[in-house]
C-alpha positions in Angstrom: -35.9 32.7 259.5 -37.0 28.7 259.6 -34.8 26.5 257.9 -36.9 23.5 256.5 -34.4 20.6 256.3 -35.1 17.1 254.7 -33.2 14.1 254.4 -34.6 11.9 251.7 -32.9 8.7 252.7 -34.9 8.4 255.9 -38.1 10.4 254.6 -37.9 12.8 257.7 -37.7 16.7 257.9 -36.9 19.0 260.6 -37.7 22.6 261.1 -35.1 24.9 262.7 -35.9 28.7 263.8 -32.7 30.6 263.6 -32.4 34.3 264.3 -28.7 34.6 264.2 -27.6 36.6 261.2 -24.1 35.1 261.3 -25.7 31.7 260.8 -28.0 33.0 258.3 -25.5 35.1 256.2 -24.1 31.3 255.1 -27.2 31.3 252.8 -27.3 34.8 251.7 -26.8 35.7 248.0 -27.0 32.1 247.1 -29.1 30.5 244.4 -31.4 27.5 244.3 -29.4 24.7 243.8 -26.4 25.9 245.2 -24.7 23.4 247.8 -23.7 25.0 251.2 -21.9 23.3 254.3 -24.0 23.5 257.3 -21.2 23.3 259.9 -22.4 26.7 261.1 -25.7 25.2 262.1 -24.0 23.6 265.2 -21.5 21.0 266.4 -23.7 18.0 265.2 -24.2 19.4 261.8 -20.1 19.2 261.1 -19.5 17.5 257.9 -23.1 18.0 256.5 -23.6 19.6 253.2 -27.3 20.7 252.4 -28.6 22.1 248.9 -31.0 25.0 248.5 -34.3 23.6 247.3 -36.7 26.8 247.4 -38.4 28.8 250.1 -41.2 31.2 250.9 -41.1 34.9 251.7 -42.5 36.9 254.6 -46.0 37.1 252.7 -46.0 33.4 251.5 -44.9 33.9 247.9 -42.6 30.8 246.6 -39.2 31.4 245.2 -39.0 30.1 241.5 -35.8 28.8 239.8 -34.4 30.7 237.0 -35.8 34.3 238.1 -32.3 35.6 238.9 -33.4 38.3 241.5 -33.9 38.3 245.3 -37.2 40.5 245.1 -40.7 39.8 244.2 -41.7 40.1 240.4 -45.0 39.6 238.4 -44.6 36.9 235.5 -47.0 35.5 233.2 -47.3 32.1 233.6 -49.0 29.3 231.2 -49.5 25.8 231.0 -46.6 23.5 232.0 -44.5 26.6 233.9 -43.9 25.8 237.8 -46.1 27.3 240.8 -49.1 27.6 238.1 -51.9 25.1 237.6 -54.0 25.9 234.4 -57.7 25.6 235.4 -59.2 26.0 231.9 -57.3 25.3 228.5 -55.2 28.2 227.2 -55.6 30.2 230.0 -52.4 32.4 231.1 -52.5 34.1 234.4 -50.1 36.9 235.9 -48.7 36.0 239.4 -46.2 37.2 241.8 -43.0 35.0 242.5 -39.9 35.5 244.4 -36.4 35.2 242.6 -34.2 32.5 243.3 -31.6 34.1 245.1 -31.8 34.1 248.9 -31.9 37.2 251.1 -33.2 38.3 254.5 -36.8 38.7 253.4 -37.6 35.2 253.2 -39.7 33.3 256.0 -38.9 29.7 255.3 -35.9 28.4 253.3 -36.2 24.8 252.0 -33.0 22.5 252.5 -32.0 19.0 251.4 -29.2 17.1 252.8 -27.0 15.6 250.1 -24.0 14.6 252.3 -24.3 13.2 255.8 -21.7 14.2 258.4 -20.3 11.8 261.4 -22.9 12.6 264.1 -26.9 11.7 263.7 -29.4 14.5 263.8 -32.2 13.5 266.2 -35.4 13.3 264.3 -33.8 13.7 261.0 -31.4 10.7 260.4 -31.7 8.5 263.5 -35.5 7.6 262.5 -36.9 6.3 259.3 -40.5 7.3 258.2 -42.1 4.6 256.2 -43.4 5.3 252.8 -47.2 5.5 252.9 -47.9 4.6 249.0 -46.0 2.2 247.1 -44.9 2.3 243.4 -47.6 2.5 240.8 -45.9 2.1 237.5 -45.0 -1.3 236.0 -41.6 -0.8 235.7 -41.0 0.7 239.3 -42.9 -2.2 240.8 -40.5 -4.5 238.8 -37.6 -2.6 239.9 -38.7 -2.8 243.7 -39.4 -6.7 243.8 -36.6 -7.4 241.1 -39.3 -9.3 238.7 -38.9 -10.5 235.3 -41.2 -9.9 232.2 -42.9 -13.4 232.9 -43.9 -12.4 236.5 -47.4 -11.0 236.8 -47.1 -7.6 238.4 -50.4 -7.5 239.9 -49.5 -10.1 242.7 -46.9 -7.6 243.7 -49.0 -4.4 244.3 -48.6 -2.8 247.9 -51.8 -2.5 249.6 -52.3 0.3 251.7 -54.6 -0.5 255.1 -57.4 1.7 255.6 -58.4 2.7 258.9 -60.5 0.3 260.6 -64.1 0.7 261.5 -65.8 -0.9 264.4 -67.8 -3.7 263.3 -66.5 -4.2 260.0 -63.6 -5.9 258.5 -60.2 -4.7 257.9 -59.9 -3.3 254.2 -57.1 -2.5 251.9 -56.8 -0.3 249.0 -54.2 -0.7 246.0 -53.6 1.8 243.2 -54.4 1.1 239.7 -51.3 -0.3 237.8 -50.1 2.3 235.1 -48.5 0.9 231.7 -49.8 -2.4 232.2 -49.7 -4.6 229.2 -52.7 -6.9 229.0 -54.5 -8.7 226.2 -57.2 -5.9 226.2 -54.5 -3.2 225.7 -53.1 -5.4 222.7 -56.0 -5.6 220.8 -56.9 -2.3 221.4 -53.5 -0.9 220.2 -54.0 -3.3 217.2 -57.4 -1.9 216.6 -56.1 1.7 216.6 -53.2 0.7 214.0 -55.8 -1.0 211.9 -57.9 2.1 211.8 -54.9 4.2 211.1 -53.8 2.2 208.2 -57.5 2.2 206.9 -57.6 6.0 206.9 -54.4 6.2 205.1 -55.4 3.9 202.6 -58.7 5.8 202.1 -56.9 9.2 202.2 -54.8 7.8 199.3 -57.6 6.7 197.3 -59.4 9.9 197.8 -56.0 12.0 196.7 -55.9 9.9 193.6 -59.5 10.6 192.7 -59.3 14.2 193.5 -56.1 14.3 191.3 -57.9 12.7 188.5 -60.9 15.0 188.8 -58.9 18.0 189.0 -56.9 17.0 185.6 -59.9 16.4 184.0 -61.4 20.0 185.0 -58.1 21.5 183.8 -58.6 19.7 180.4 -62.0 20.6 180.1 -61.1 24.2 181.1 -58.2 24.2 178.2 -60.5 23.0 175.6 -63.1 25.4 176.3 -60.4 28.1 176.0 -59.3 26.8 172.7 -62.7 26.7 171.3 -63.3 30.1 172.1 -60.3 31.5 170.5 -60.9 29.5 167.4 -64.5 30.9 167.2 -63.0 34.4 167.6 -60.5 34.0 165.0 -63.3 32.7 162.7 -65.5 35.9 163.2 -62.4 38.3 162.6 -61.7 36.6 159.2 -65.2 36.5 158.2 -65.8 40.3 159.1 -62.4 41.2 157.3 
């Protein structure tokens, strides 16, 4: 079995191939989200604690949180569920997934270091992998650069350099800022609210006119019924 160990603090990952059942038995019968001490992996792992985050079996089917079994099952997936991407609106699909309990039939087990030990792990904790992309949302950009509401967020977007081409100037690429409040956005929101208010007033007037027309129709219907009753009474008295 392979152990794919990630350390979020540095952004690095390390892949270990382990065939010793004594070491792997540490993870057996544990569920996704369980925290396991990693002392059995070696002396350099002493003090480390890892969390099980997922895995794949020998045929490539992923583990799914919440499926309390260690075998493969077929579930009906819909939009919003993990391990499924809806291609067309309203489409549901039956797919095979493996339960969230670890056993010996897994090919890769994903682990995340949540507590670091005393020693450094080569290629995992001793190096730092820089982030390829910067934040995209306004709030996260402000949090990263400690900006206030008055600062222009557009001046602090992280530009990613593109691969240079021979004979051309170096170019950079920046993300489109999400949730950015601009004068155009304020004007558009004001227009949407005005249209909503106009629709509400129009519906109110229409409902009043309909209620008035309905009352008039009911009044006419009642008068017609009374006139028929009076005419029938007159004919009966005249015949008698």
